[in-house]
C-alpha positions in Angstrom: -29.0 -8.5 38.6 -27.6 -5.2 37.5 -29.9 -2.2 37.4 -29.7 -2.0 33.6 -30.7 -5.7 33.2 -33.5 -5.2 35.7 -34.9 -2.3 33.7 -34.7 -4.4 30.6 -36.6 -7.3 32.3 -39.3 -4.9 33.3 -39.6 -3.5 29.8 -39.7 -7.1 28.4 -42.4 -8.2 30.7 -44.5 -5.1 30.2 -43.8 -2.7 27.4 -42.3 -4.9 24.7 -44.9 -7.6 25.0 -47.5 -5.6 23.2 -47.1 -2.5 20.9 -50.4 -1.2 22.2 -48.7 0.1 25.4 -47.1 2.8 23.4 -50.5 3.9 22.3 -51.7 4.2 26.0 -53.6 0.9 26.1 -53.2 -1.9 28.5 -51.2 -4.9 27.3 -52.7 -8.4 27.3 -50.4 -9.1 30.2 -51.7 -6.2 32.2 -55.3 -7.0 31.4 -54.8 -10.6 32.6 -53.1 -9.6 35.9 -55.8 -7.0 36.5 -58.5 -9.7 35.9 -56.6 -12.2 38.2 -56.4 -9.6 40.9 -60.2 -8.9 40.7 -61.0 -12.6 40.8 -58.9 -13.2 43.9 -60.7 -10.5 45.8 -64.2 -11.1 44.4 -64.2 -14.9 44.6 -61.6 -16.3 47.0 -61.5 -13.5 49.6 -63.8 -13.9 52.6 -64.7 -10.4 53.9 -66.1 -11.8 57.2 -62.7 -13.1 58.3 -60.4 -11.4 55.9 -58.8 -14.6 54.6 -58.7 -16.5 51.3 -60.2 -19.9 50.4 -58.4 -22.7 48.5 -60.8 -23.3 45.7 -64.2 -22.5 44.1 -67.0 -25.0 43.8 -69.1 -22.8 41.5 -68.8 -19.8 39.3 -72.3 -18.6 40.2 -72.1 -15.3 42.1 -72.6 -15.8 45.8 -72.1 -19.6 45.6 -68.4 -19.8 44.9 -67.5 -20.9 48.4 -70.7 -22.7 49.3 -68.7 -25.8 50.1 -66.8 -24.3 53.0 -67.3 -26.0 56.4 -70.0 -24.8 58.7 -69.2 -23.6 62.2 -70.7 -26.8 63.6 -68.5 -28.9 61.3 -65.3 -27.1 62.3 -66.2 -27.3 66.0 -66.4 -31.0 65.8 -63.2 -31.1 63.6 -65.0 -32.7 60.7 -64.0 -34.1 58.3 -60.5 -34.0 59.9 -58.5 -31.8 62.3 -56.6 -30.2 59.4 -59.6 -29.2 57.4 -58.0 -31.1 54.5 -59.8 -30.8 51.2 -62.5 -28.5 52.6 -61.3 -25.2 51.2 -60.2 -24.0 54.6 -56.8 -25.8 54.4 -54.4 -23.1 53.4 -55.6 -19.8 54.5 -52.4 -18.8 56.4 -50.3 -19.9 53.5 -52.4 -17.8 51.1 -52.4 -14.8 53.4 -48.6 -14.9 53.7 -48.2 -15.2 49.9 -50.7 -12.4 49.3 -48.9 -10.0 51.7 -45.6 -10.7 50.0 -47.1 -10.0 46.5 -48.8 -6.8 47.7 -45.4 -5.6 49.0 -44.0 -6.3 45.5 -46.8 -4.6 43.8 -46.4 -1.5 45.9 -42.7 -1.5 45.2 -43.4 -1.7 41.4 -46.3 0.8 41.3 -46.5 2.9 44.5 -50.3 2.5 44.4 -51.7 3.9 47.6 -54.6 1.5 47.6 -52.1 -1.3 48.3 -51.9 0.0 51.9 -55.6 -0.9 52.4 -55.2 -4.2 50.6 -52.3 -5.2 52.8 -54.1 -4.1 55.9 -57.0 -6.5 55.1 -54.7 -9.4 54.5 -52.7 -8.7 57.7 -55.9 -8.6 59.8 -56.9 -12.0 58.4 -53.5 -13.5 59.3 -53.7 -11.8 62.7 -57.1 -13.5 63.2 -55.6 -16.9 62.3 -53.0 -16.3 65.0 -55.2 -15.0 67.7 -58.9 -15.9 67.4 -58.5 -19.3 69.0 -56.8 -17.8 72.1 -53.8 -20.1 71.8 -50.7 -17.8 71.8 -48.3 -18.5 69.0 -50.5 -21.0 67.2 -51.1 -20.3 63.5 -54.5 -21.7 62.4 -55.0 -22.7 58.8 -58.0 -20.5 58.4 -61.1 -19.2 60.2 -64.7 -20.2 59.7 -66.5 -17.4 58.0 -69.9 -18.5 59.4 -69.1 -17.6 63.0 -65.8 -15.7 62.6 -63.9 -17.8 65.2 -63.9 -21.6 64.7 -60.7 -23.1 63.5 -59.2 -26.6 62.9 -56.7 -27.6 65.6 -53.9 -29.1 63.4 -51.7 -26.5 61.6 -48.4 -27.3 59.8 -44.9 -25.9 59.3 -46.1 -24.9 55.8 -48.7 -22.6 57.2 -46.2 -21.1 59.7 -43.6 -20.6 57.0 -45.7 -18.5 54.7 -47.3 -16.6 57.5 -44.0 -15.6 59.0 -42.4 -14.8 55.6 -45.4 -12.6 54.6 -45.5 -10.8 58.0 -41.7 -10.2 57.8 -41.8 -8.8 54.3 -44.8 -6.6 55.2 -43.0 -5.3 58.3 -40.0 -4.2 56.2 -42.2 -2.4 53.6 -43.5 1.2 53.7 -47.1 -0.1 53.9 -47.8 -0.7 57.6 -48.0 2.2 60.2 -46.1 2.0 63.5 -49.0 0.4 65.3 -49.3 -2.3 62.8 -45.5 -2.9 62.9 -45.8 -3.4 66.7 -48.6 -5.9 66.1 -46.5 -7.8 63.6 -43.6 -8.0 66.0 -45.9 -9.3 68.7 -47.3 -12.0 66.4 -43.8 -13.1 65.4 -42.6 -13.2 69.0 -45.6 -15.3 70.0 -44.9 -17.8 67.2 -41.3 -18.0 68.2 -42.2 -18.4 71.8 -44.4 -21.4 71.0 -41.5 -22.9 69.1 -39.2 -22.4 72.1 -41.7 -24.1 74.4 -42.9 -27.0 72.2 -40.2 -27.7 69.7 -38.1 -29.9 72.1 -36.9 -33.5 72.0 -39.7 -34.6 74.3 -42.2 -33.6 71.5 -40.0 -34.9 68.7 -39.5 -31.2 67.8 -43.3 -30.8 67.1 -45.0 -27.5 67.8 -48.2 -29.5 68.5 -51.8 -28.9 67.8 -53.8 -26.1 69.3 -54.9 -28.3 72.1 -51.3 -29.1 73.0 -51.5 -32.7 71.7 -49.0 -34.2 69.3 -49.6 -33.9 65.5 -50.0 -37.5 64.3 -49.0 -36.5 60.7 -45.6 -35.1 61.4 -46.3 -31.9 59.5 -45.7 -29.7 62.6 -42.2 -31.0 63.2 -39.7 -28.2 63.0 -36.3 -29.9 63.5 -34.7 -33.2 62.5 -36.7 -32.8 59.2 -35.9 -33.0 55.5 -33.5 -30.7 53.7 -36.2 -28.4 52.3 -37.6 -27.9 55.8 -34.4 -27.4 57.8 -34.2 -23.6 57.5 -37.7 -22.9 58.8 -37.1 -22.9 62.5 -34.1 -20.6 62.5 -36.0 -18.4 60.0 -38.8 -18.0 62.6 -36.4 -17.1 65.3 -34.5 -14.7 63.0 -37.7 -12.9 62.0 -38.7 -12.5 65.7 -35.3 -11.2 66.6 -35.2 -8.8 63.7 -38.6 -7.3 64.5 -38.4 -7.2 68.3 -34.7 -6.9 69.0 -35.1 -9.5 71.8 -31.9 -11.3 72.5 -33.5 -14.7 73.2 -34.6 -15.0 69.6 -31.1 -14.1 68.2 -29.6 -16.7 70.5 -31.9 -19.4 69.3 -31.3 -18.3 65.7 -27.5 -18.5 66.1 -27.8 -21.9 67.8 -29.4 -23.4 64.6 -28.3 -21.5 61.6 -25.0 -23.2 60.7 -26.5 -26.7 61.0 -29.7 -25.6 59.2 -27.6 -24.3 56.2 -25.6 -27.5 56.1 -28.8 -29.6 56.0 -30.3 -27.4 53.4 -27.6 -28.1 50.8 -29.3 -31.2 49.4 -33.0 -30.7 48.8 -34.5 -33.5 46.7 -35.2 -32.4 43.1 -38.5 -34.2 43.0 -40.1 -32.3 45.8 -43.3 -30.4 44.7 -42.9 -26.8 43.9 -44.7 -25.6 47.0 -42.0 -27.3 49.1 -39.2 -25.7 47.2 -41.0 -22.3 47.4 -41.3 -22.5 51.1 -37.7 -23.4 51.4 -36.9 -20.3 49.3 -39.1 -18.2 51.6 -37.1 -19.4 54.6 -33.8 -18.8 52.9 -34.8 -15.3 51.7 -35.3 -14.1 55.3 -32.1 -15.8 56.5 -30.0 -14.4 53.6 -31.3 -10.9 54.3 -30.5 -11.1 58.0 -27.3 -13.2 58.1 -24.1 -11.3 59.0 -21.6 -14.1 58.7 -20.1 -13.8 55.2 -19.5 -17.5 54.7 -23.0 -18.5 55.8 -24.6 -15.8 53.7 -22.7 -17.0 50.7 -23.7 -20.6 51.3 -27.4 -19.5 51.6 -27.1 -17.7 48.3 -25.7 -20.7 46.6 -28.6 -22.9 47.8 -31.1 -20.3 46.6 -29.4 -20.3 43.2 -29.8 -24.1 43.1 -33.4 -23.8 44.0 -33.8 -21.2 41.3 -32.6 -23.7 38.7 -35.0 -26.3 40.0 -37.8 -23.7 39.8 -37.0 -23.0 36.2 -36.9 -26.7 35.3 -40.3 -27.2 37.1 -41.8 -24.2 35.3 -40.8 -25.7 32.0 -42.3 -29.1 33.0 -45.5 -27.6 34.3 -46.0 -25.5 31.2 -46.0 -28.7 29.2 -48.4 -30.4 31.6 -50.8 -27.4 31.4 -50.6 -27.3 27.6 -51.9 -30.9 27.6 -55.1 -29.9 29.4 -58.0 -28.3 27.4 -59.8 -25.2 28.5 -62.8 -27.2 29.7 -60.6 -29.3 32.0 -58.7 -26.2 33.3 -62.1 -24.5 34.0 -63.3 -27.4 36.2 -64.6 -26.4 39.6 -63.9 -28.2 42.8 -66.4 -30.5 44.5 -68.5 -30.2 47.6 -66.2 -32.4 49.6 -69.2 -33.8 51.6 -70.5 -35.5 48.5 -67.3 -37.2 47.1 -67.3 -40.9 47.0 -63.7 -41.6 47.9 -62.1 -40.9 51.2 -58.5 -41.6 52.3 -57.3 -42.5 55.8 -54.2 -40.4 56.8 -53.0 -41.5 60.2 -56.6 -41.5 61.4 -57.6 -38.3 59.6 -60.4 -39.0 57.1 -59.6 -36.9 53.9 -62.2 -36.5 51.2 -60.6 -37.0 47.7 -61.2 -34.6 44.9 -60.7 -37.1 42.0 -59.5 -35.5 38.7 -59.9 -32.0 40.1 -56.9 -32.4 42.4 -54.5 -32.5 39.4 -56.1 -29.4 37.8 -55.9 -27.5 41.1 -52.3 -28.6 41.7 -51.0 -27.8 38.2 -52.4 -24.3 38.1 -50.9 -23.6 41.5 -47.5 -25.3 40.8 -47.0 -23.2 37.6 -47.2 -20.0 39.7 -45.0 -21.4 42.4 -42.3 -22.7 40.0 -42.1 -19.3 38.2 -41.8 -17.4 41.5 -38.9 -19.5 43.0 -36.1 -18.2 40.7 -37.3 -14.6 41.2 -36.6 -14.7 45.0 -32.9 -14.9 44.7 -31.1 -11.7 45.5 -30.3 -10.0 42.2 -31.5 -12.8 40.0 -30.1 -13.3 36.5 -33.4 -13.7 34.8 -33.2 -15.1 31.3 -35.5 -14.2 28.4 -36.8 -17.8 28.5 -37.9 -17.3 32.2 -39.7 -14.1 31.3 -41.4 -15.9 28.4 -42.6 -18.7 30.6 -44.1 -16.3 33.0 -45.7 -14.2 30.3 -47.1 -17.3 28.5 -48.5 -18.6 31.8 -50.4 -15.4 32.6 -51.5 -14.5 29.1 -52.6 -18.0 28.4 -54.7 -18.4 31.6 -58.5 -18.0 31.7 -58.8 -16.4 35.1 -62.6 -15.9 34.8 -62.8 -19.7 34.7 -60.1 -20.7 37.2 -61.1 -22.2 40.4 -57.7 -22.9 41.9 -56.0 -20.6 44.5 -52.9 -21.0 42.3 -54.0 -17.7 40.8 -52.3 -16.1 43.8 -48.9 -17.5 42.8 -49.4 -16.3 39.2 -49.8 -12.8 40.6 -46.9 -13.3 43.1 -44.5 -14.2 40.3 -45.7 -11.3 38.1 -45.4 -8.7 40.8 -42.0 -10.0 41.9 -40.8 -9.6 38.3 -42.3 -6.1 38.2 -40.6 -5.1 41.5 -37.3 -6.3 40.2 -37.7 -4.1 37.2 -38.0 -0.8 39.1 -35.2 -1.4 41.6 
């Protein structure tokens, strides 16, 4: 996107949305994003472990996260080794997404307080990567009650956002040299685990924290679907980029051409989170790739994903408009008390009922709006800007229990960052 167009987009998203800005007042858009930011930190953030939870089960102060597993439950891997449906499921994903959006916010505003915010999020991710003592394993989250207990089954999704967020943080002005060294060490550890475990004998699975195979297939890193093929070379590329170690560059070069070839045909019906994670992987690879032909192919795939994201944003806007405010304000359950449980390859997963759709739609809307903004120099249409504006202005963040709020902010701040480049 040309600089002039970028400035126009920034003006459209901020200044022209409300005449009050010219009078020195905050626009509805700014007020909404400020409110969303406050809600993320006051309700979803766990100070004890510096991570974020997946959903709220109450709006009563101090009881928002009362449903989270106890240390005793996590130690016995209850209700399942992934922590599915407990609120501890996606901490590494959310930490990575938060780091990335903070980098974008700092790019847009230069606010010094973003350094402290990013440091907090980084320490939470660092805890997910180290508290269990298993080098290179990325835990989903950490139990706030004892500050150390984790579920043993991670996933490629957790690793993808974790690595992407750490890589973006590393290349921002926010971390000091000591933190950058720590980031490089974490990325190297993750890459080393991939080298050791992602082999034919394990069916390319990076395995659970105890070294056993993941029965769900969600930790497989190679011989996977199109939207997952770029993730393993992305991990190696990020480790090489931050450490300079030749072993990671070699592994990256071994896989990149085939990964790009496999990535050309992602299925259009994949959920927005899958397409977003694919875009995260490709963003790193596009930035680091030196082969002109491969770089061009990566960009083409990212443009295709951008189109899918726009289509999904339109679709999700319709679905959200069909829900009334009472439904959208629904809180999640205490998973221990739900009546329906689903067996997933031996993992007992408590089902949320109607709340699952509410939680998912709110999250998907943010993810879908973010996907097209991740392309290098995106050609953002007025309709895209309108979809994002309407999503944020139309949301009631004080009565929003889904962690999807993080992706609303991520899309907003990526748009803002594009506007000041």
